[in-house]
C-alpha positions in Angstrom: -1.2 17.3 24.4 -2.4 13.9 25.7 -4.9 15.8 28.2 -6.5 17.8 25.4 -9.8 16.7 23.9 -9.3 16.0 20.4 -11.0 16.5 17.0 -10.4 14.1 13.8 -9.5 15.6 10.8 -9.5 13.2 7.7 -6.8 12.9 5.7 -8.6 14.0 2.8 -9.7 17.0 4.8 -6.3 17.7 5.4 -5.7 17.6 1.8 -8.6 19.8 0.8 -7.3 22.4 3.3 -3.7 22.1 2.0 -4.9 22.6 -1.7 -7.4 25.5 -1.1 -6.1 27.4 1.6 -2.3 26.8 1.4 -1.7 26.5 -2.2 -4.6 29.0 -3.1 -6.1 27.1 -5.6 -9.8 27.3 -7.0 -12.2 24.5 -6.0 -12.4 23.2 -9.4 -8.8 22.5 -9.5 -8.8 21.3 -5.9 -11.5 18.7 -7.0 -9.8 18.0 -10.1 -6.4 17.2 -8.3 -8.5 15.1 -5.8 -10.4 13.1 -8.1 -13.9 14.3 -6.8 -16.8 16.6 -7.7 -16.8 20.1 -7.1 -19.7 20.0 -4.7 -18.2 16.8 -2.9 -14.8 19.1 -2.6 -17.1 22.0 -1.2 -18.7 19.9 1.4 -15.4 18.3 2.4 -13.7 21.8 2.7 -16.6 23.1 4.7 -16.3 20.0 7.2 -12.9 20.6 7.6 -12.9 24.2 8.3 -15.4 23.5 10.9 -13.3 20.9 12.4 -10.2 23.2 12.5 -12.5 26.3 13.8 -13.4 24.0 16.6 -10.1 23.1 17.5 -8.5 26.7 17.5 -11.7 28.1 19.3 -12.0 25.4 22.0 -8.4 24.6 22.6 -8.4 20.8 21.1 -5.9 18.9 19.5 -6.2 17.9 15.9 -5.7 14.4 15.2 -5.2 13.7 11.4 -6.4 9.9 10.2 -8.7 8.0 8.2 -10.6 9.1 5.2 -10.5 8.0 1.7 -7.4 8.6 -0.2 -4.4 7.3 -2.7 -0.9 7.9 -2.0 0.4 9.4 -5.3 3.7 7.5 -6.6 6.5 9.9 -5.9 9.4 7.8 -7.0 11.4 9.7 -9.4 9.9 13.1 -8.9 12.5 14.8 -7.2 16.1 15.3 -7.7 18.8 15.1 -4.9 20.1 18.7 -4.2 23.8 18.7 -4.0 
């Protein structure tokens, strides 16, 4: 993989793809979860999809980094399964 050309997908672009395309949420719900406006979400998802399409069509590696984001506090949210 180190010899492939790379495209960069920001963490917020990655999250937009996850919410919309994997979780199948409506754009308004995705925007609310990301604490951004719906028009901003639309621009973000459009850009992320173009980056991913470029990687798929042109055989490029996808590097996920950067962007503006906050990590949610997940302490206590998960129960240990036995």
